[in-house]
N, C-alpha and C positions, 0 to 999 in steps of 0.2 A: 504492499499500499504505498501510495507516495506522501510526502511529506504537507503536501495541498491539500491530500485526501481527508488526511489524520486535522484541519483544523477544523474545530468547536465552527459550525453553524453560525452566523452572526447571529447575535440577540438584540442585536440595535436597533434596527429596521421594524421587526414585525413585535417587539416589546414596546417600541415606540408607537408603534399604528395603534396596540392595545392599550396604551397609556392614554392616549390621544380620545380611542371611545370613550373611558372610561372619565377621563377626567371632561372631557366634554357633559356627558352626562351628570357627575357630579357637581360639576356648578349651576348646571338647570335645576337638580336637585336640593342643592345649598341654599338655593335659592326659596325654600318651601319654609322652611321653619324662620325668616327672616317678616317672611309674609305675614305668615299665622303670629308669631312674637306681637303684629301692629294689630291684628282680627280680634285676636284673645283678647282677655287678660291675664295677667301672671298667673293664675289660679286654674282658668282653663289649658293655660300652653304648658302647667305642668303636668294636667293630665293626660293631654295630648302625648309628652313623653314619656310617662307611663304607660299607657297605651302601646307605644311602638316601643319600650324597652322591651314587654312580656312579646307582642311581635317579632322581634331582633333574636330573642334567645329561642326560640322556640323555633323559629325558622334556622338556625344554623344548628338546634339539637335534633330536631326530628330528622334532618338528611342522614345520620350518622356515618357520613364521612361516605356512601355510596357515589352521591352527583361525584366528587373529587376524584373517585377510587377507576371512572372512567382514561385519566388524563397517563393511569399506568394499563390498564385493559386495552383500550382502541389504537394504541401503535402497535400493542402486540398480540391482536387479533385482529388487522385489520378486514379481513374475508367477512367476522362473525360478528364485526362491531355492532348491529343490530339487537343482537340476541342480549347482549350486555346492558345496552341502553334499554331494553325494553326493564328487563329485570330490574333496573335503575328505576324506570320512574311507576312501576307497581307497587315495589316495595316500598319508595317514600310515598306514595298515596297511601297505601295503609298507614305508614306510619302517622300523614297527614288527619288523616279520616280520627286517628285514634288522641292526637291533639285539640280536634273539632271539637270532638266527644268532652274531653277532658275538660276544654273551655266551661262549655255550657253546663257541666255536670258542678262543676266546681268553681260556679263561676262567683257566690258571692265568698266563698273562700279565697279566692285570686283577689277582689277586690277588696278585702279585710289584708289581706296582707300587703295590697299595696298603699293601703293607710287613705283609702279614695273609694268610698261603697259606691259613686255612682256611675264607676267602671262595670258594675257585675250586667248591666242593661247591653252594654256593648261589645259583651263574650262571642255571641252568635257570629252577627257578622266578620269578628272580627277573626274565630276561627276560620270559615269561609275564603277570607281574604289569605288567609295563612295556607290552607289545604292548593287551593289554586297557582302560590305559588310557588311551593314545593313541587306541585306536578312539571313545572315548566322552569324550571331551576338550572336543568339539565343543559339549556338550548346554547349559551355561549361558552361553557367547556366542554362540549362535544365540537362545537366551531371550531376553538383552539387546539382540540389533539387533532384534529385534522386538520390542521394549520389554514384554518380557512380564517385568517387574523383582519382581514379587513372587514368580512362580516360579521366576526362578533366585536369589534369596537363601533360597526354600527348599532349593532341591535343592544350596543350599553347604552347609546348616548340613547336613540329613539326609547327606550325603555325608560328611561329618566326623565325625559323630556314627556313621554306622555303619560308615566305617571303620576307628575307632577300638574298638568295641566286637571286631573281627575280627582287628585287632593285640593287643587285652590279655588278652581272654579265655584263651585257649591258653594263655598262659604263665602263668598265673594258676597254674594245675594242674600246668604241666613247663616250669618256667624254660628254654626251647630258641628260641633263633633262629629254628631252620628251623622250629618251628612257627608263628612270628612271620608268617614269608615264605609260608608255606603260607595263613596265615587272608588273608595281604594280596592271595594269587590270589583266594580264592573271594570276596572281594568286589569286587574289579575286573571277575570272571566275571557278577557281578549286577549293576555300574553299567550294564554292556555292554549285557545284554540290558535295562533301561530305558531308556538311551539309544537302542537301535533300535525299540522300541513307541513311544518318541516321535515320530523322525524322520517315521515311517509314517505317525503322525495328523496330523502337522504340516502334510507333504507329500506324502502319498498317491501317484499317478501320476508327478510330476513329481520323484518322489525315484530319478534317472535319469543315466547319463553323459551331459555331453554337451563336446564334442571344441574348438568351439570357443569354450565357456566354460573351458575348462581350461586352454588356453593362451592366452587373458587371463589366467586366476588365475597360469598360470607366472609370466607376463610383470610384472607385481605382485609374487609371492611371490619370485620366488628371489633379489632384491638383500637381501629383509629376512632370507629365509631365510639366507643363505652369512654375511651380517651378524650376525644371531641366532645363529649358529652359533658364531661366533667371539667374541661377547657373553658365552655362558653359558659358554663355555670358560674366558676371563678371568675372569669372575668367579667360576668354581669353583676358579680356575688354583690360589688360594693356598691352599685347604681340603686340594687333593693334593698340593701341594707337602710342609703342615705334614703330611698322612697317612703322605706318603712319607719324610722327614728322622725322623719321633720314632715312636713304637710307640705302638700300640693305645691306650692306656691315657692319654698324652699326648694324641694325638689328641681322646680324650671331654673333656679339660680347654678346647681349642682351640675345637670343637666347639660346646660349650655356651656358650662364649664369644661365639660367632658364631651365637647363638640365633635364631631365624626370628620376626618380631615382628608386629607385628597391624599394622604400618603400608604393610606390604606390601597389606592387604588394601583398607585405606582408598582408597589413591592408584591401585590397579586399581579399583575402583569407580566413584571420581571419572573417572577415564579413560577409560573405556570409556561411560558416560555423555555425557562430554565429547565423545568421539570423533562419535558418535551425531549429536549437536547441531549440532557445528560443522560436519560432513559435509551436514545439510540446509540450513545458512545457505549454505552453499559451493557449492549447487545451486542458489540461491536466485539467486545473483548477488551472495547481499550478508554483503559481507569486513570490514565491521567489527561488524554481527552475531556473525560466526564469533570475532571478536578480543573482543568481549562474553562471550560464552561461554566463552573461554579465560582474561578476568581474573576472570569470576564462578568458574570451579572451584578457579583457585589460589588465591583469597582465602580461600573457602570449607576448603578443604584445609589451608591455614596454622593458622587457628583450631582444628584438632583435631589435625596433627600436631604445631605445636611447644609446646603444651604436654604432649604425650606424650614428645617426646624430653626436657624438661626434667624431668619425673618421673622420666623412666627413669636420667637420670644421677642423680640425687641419692637414689635409692630403690635404688641399683644391687646394695649388696652385700645388705642383708636381703631383696630380689627373688629373688637368687640362690641363697645359703645356703638358704632358705625352699624352694624350686622343688628344688634339687637337693643338699641338704643339705651341711656343710660340707669334704665330699670335693671339690669343686667351687667352694671361696673361691678358690684360684688365677683361675677364667674370671673374675671382677669390673670386673680392667682390660682384659681383651681387651673385654668384653660393654660396654665404654661408649664404647671408642674404635669400636666394632661401630655404636651408636646414633648416631654423629654422622652415620653417612651419610644418616641418617633426613631430616635440614636439606638433603643435595644432592638425595635421589630424592623430593622435594618438586615438584621442577621438570617436569615430566608431557613434557617431551620427543618421547619416543617418541612417545607420543601426536597430536602437532602434525605430526609430520614423515609418520606413515604417512598423516594424512585430506590431507596438502598432496602425495599421492603423491611425498614426497621422499627412498623408500627407496634410492638410490646412497648417500645416507649416512650409511647405517648403517654401512655397508661402510669409509669414512674414518672415523667413530667410534670403529670398531674395531677399526683397523690403529693410530692411536693409542694408544688403550688398551694395543694388543700390546705396542706398543714401549714403553711406559711400566713395563706391570708387571714385563715379562720380564729387565727392564734393570735396574728398581730393589728386586724383591722381595726376592731374598738380601742385598744390601745392608740392605735395611730388618731382614731376617732376624738376621744380621749383631751390627744396631748395636741394635736394639728387641728382640728374640727374637723368642717367640710373636705379642707384642700389634705388631712390624711389619708380621706377612704380611696383619693387616687395617688399619692403617694408610695401606699402597700401595696398596689397591684404593680407599678413602675417595677419598685423592689425586687418582689416575685419573678417577673417577668426575665428581668436581668438574673437571677440566679439558675433559672430554671434555662435559660439560652444556652450560658455558662455550661454546664452538665450537657444539653446536646451536643455541644460543639465539638465536645471530649468523643462522643462517642462517632460525629460525623469522620473526625483525625484517624482513628482508626480504618472507618470503612476504607480511608484515604489512601491510609498506610505511611504517613508524612508526619512530620515535626509541625509545633504549635507555629516554628516561623511562616509554613509553607503554606499552612491552612487557610489563611486567608490575605486579599492584599492591605499589610498593612501597613505598605508606605504610600500605596495612594490614597487609605483612610486618612493619613496624618496630613499627608498636600492637606487633602478636601476637605478637612474640619478648618485646617488652618486660614484656606484662601475664603471658607463661609464665615468664620469670624472676623478677619479683615473686612470684609464685605460688610458685615452688619454694623460697622465702627460708625460708618457717617448716618447710615439710616437711622441709630441709635440717638444719635445728635440731633439730627431733625426733628424727630419725634421726641425729645426731649426738649429741645431750646425753642420749637415755633410753638407760636402761640396761635392755633388755626383751629378753624374745626375739624372734628376728624376723619372728614375723608380729604379732607386738604393735605393734612399729612399724610395719611398713607395714597395717593396720588405721587405726592412730591419722592415720601421715605422709599415706597415700594420699587420703582423704577430708578432710583439710585442704585439700591441694594443691585435689582438686574444687575443692570449694566455695570456695575464695579465686580461683582461676580463671574461676571460672563468675562469679562478684559482679563480678569485674574487666571481664570479658568482656561482662555486662550494661553496666556502667556506661560503659565506654571502648570497647569495641572495635567494628570494623568490618563492627557487624549494620544491616540495613534491617529496620523494623518489622514487617514481613511473616517474616524469620529470626526475631526474638526473638519472635513468637506460637508459631513452628513449635518452635524451642526449647523455648521453657517448656512447650509441651501433649508433645513427646515427653517430659521430663522428669518428668511429672506421669504418665505415663503407668502405671510401676510401682505409685504410690503408688493410682491409680483400683483398679488388678486385684487392690489388696490388699484395699482397701475392698468392692470386691465380691465377692471370695472371704470376707470377714471375715461379709459380710451373710451371703451363702448357710450359711454353715455356723453363724450363731445364729438365722438363721431372721427377723431383724428386718430 
């Protein structure tokens, strides 16, 4: 095999395509809580956050790792892929029906857990929304596993755009949380219909059950599934603890501080492409090639995540106040601690454990997290208040990531120095910190509305980081060209639009 053939497939382009779709969708979805914070009062907005905390938790748990297992099985069984997909959809449907039944039968208990009895009447429509979303959750995963990156990116973006419309438009006319949930149900049913049409077109007659494939998939999934259930429960434990301890209005403050960030989309997109390419190398017996993919993914991901972390830290106050008004300025320190978790999450340990089929270690990791979070959460809350609840989760994540890295190191059969692109990490972190200095000065000294602070400090940070990255960053020549071309695209589109408009 030639040296050229051994080179890992480029991650930059497909990951960038997925990132673009997911970030576009995120930006649309990001507007939803901003609008709702202005439509609903603080108590009603807190109830909205509580309701979708329940949805998000069950949505992650009820998948049992089945959907993401397709990243492993579809590349390995291309001809029989429809059978694995069918098994996945039906199994998730059964789990979704169980979740729906549980929400309805125990609606009063769930509302009591959230310290908000008004949620009980919304459990049935919430359960239907959950069921329909679960049954279509594999759509983008299948597209990515089959390397249909553009289709996956477009689906991510359109999903969030349409979902935002179904959430917001009804409550613009009548500010009632029930209308929002009903809109969500209609959206999920429409997405499910599109998903079934795609699956039938993609797999045809191969979309059928297969007992042998089911048991093969179950052996792979069960350790991940149970570990995933524990991971999600622990990851959301601090949210439920705060909801149970405080009223809905206070929970709204905490929920805004724990704002979902686009880093998750960046890391998921990179991790998805990384898993596909690593698995391909391992199937060829090329362990070194798989490690090159791993190193390349982390180097590139750090160049996006580190500056994003720095920007959000220095611009936290104007960012939160602009998005959610001064009513939520108490969320700023919570948000800053939450942002630190991005630096920990940049390590794609879960993806590597899946690729190496080290699924048993998910359970061990989560038992460790369980011990840390349950034993320390209330101590941290008593000592640091609301900030302590998110701080303990960051600490527990850091510990379990470190343990996972040791298992991954053993699989790669390398020393710690060769496990990660340490030099690239150090250079990128330094450049992100240097770029933060002028932005911090602007936010600190510019006496202007929050919007003005952001539109001045944000571009200054981005331009400073870009110039530093081009000059000193860990980019190869091809990546520099690709980055320059990508950044020039908006200007090219503007020039074409201007030409068409003027007729010149």
